C-alpha positions in Angstrom: -3.4 -2.6 -5.4 -0.5 -4.8 -4.2 -0.5 -6.5 -0.8 -3.0 -3.9 0.5 -6.5 -4.8 1.9 -8.9 -1.9 2.7 -12.2 -2.1 4.6 -14.4 0.2 6.4 -16.0 -0.7 9.8 -17.8 1.5 12.1 -16.8 4.6 10.0 -13.0 3.7 10.4 -10.7 2.8 7.5 -8.8 -0.4 8.2 -5.7 -1.0 6.1 -4.1 -4.4 6.2 -0.5 -5.1 4.8 1.3 -8.3 5.2 4.7 -7.2 6.4 6.1 -10.7 5.9 5.8 -10.6 2.1 9.1 -10.0 0.4 8.0 -7.4 -2.1 9.5 -6.5 -5.5 12.2 -4.1 -6.5 11.2 -0.5 -7.4 11.7 0.7 -10.8 14.9 2.6 -9.8 16.2 -0.5 -7.9 16.9 1.6 -4.9 14.1 0.1 -2.7 11.8 -2.9 -2.3 8.1 -2.1 -2.6 6.3 -4.0 0.1 2.8 -2.6 -0.6 1.2 0.0 -2.9 -2.2 1.3 -4.0 -0.4 2.2 -7.4 -1.8 5.8 -7.2 -4.9 7.1 -5.7 -7.8 4.8 -5.2 -11.4 5.5 -4.1 -12.1 3.9 -0.7 -15.9 4.0 -1.1 -16.6 6.6 1.5 -17.7 10.2 0.9 -15.7 10.5 -2.4 -12.3 10.0 -0.3 -9.2 8.5 -2.1 -6.2 6.9 -0.6 -2.6 6.9 -2.0 -0.2 4.5 -0.1 3.2 3.3 -0.7 5.3 1.0 1.8 8.7 0.4 0.9 12.2 -0.1 2.4 15.5 0.9 1.0 18.0 -1.8 -0.5 21.1 -2.3 1.5 24.1 -1.8 -0.7 
């Protein structure tokens, strides 16, 4: 995972992402990846998985 922290408290999944981080260019170069799980990852609760991508378009 990249810039993503996951934790479970009181049966709730809490996702923390630092929005101040600059991120990195996507493979296509059309966006900046701020946070990603890099595919589906187990969250440690009832065989559930999470897939997450946070990105912003590059201004051209």
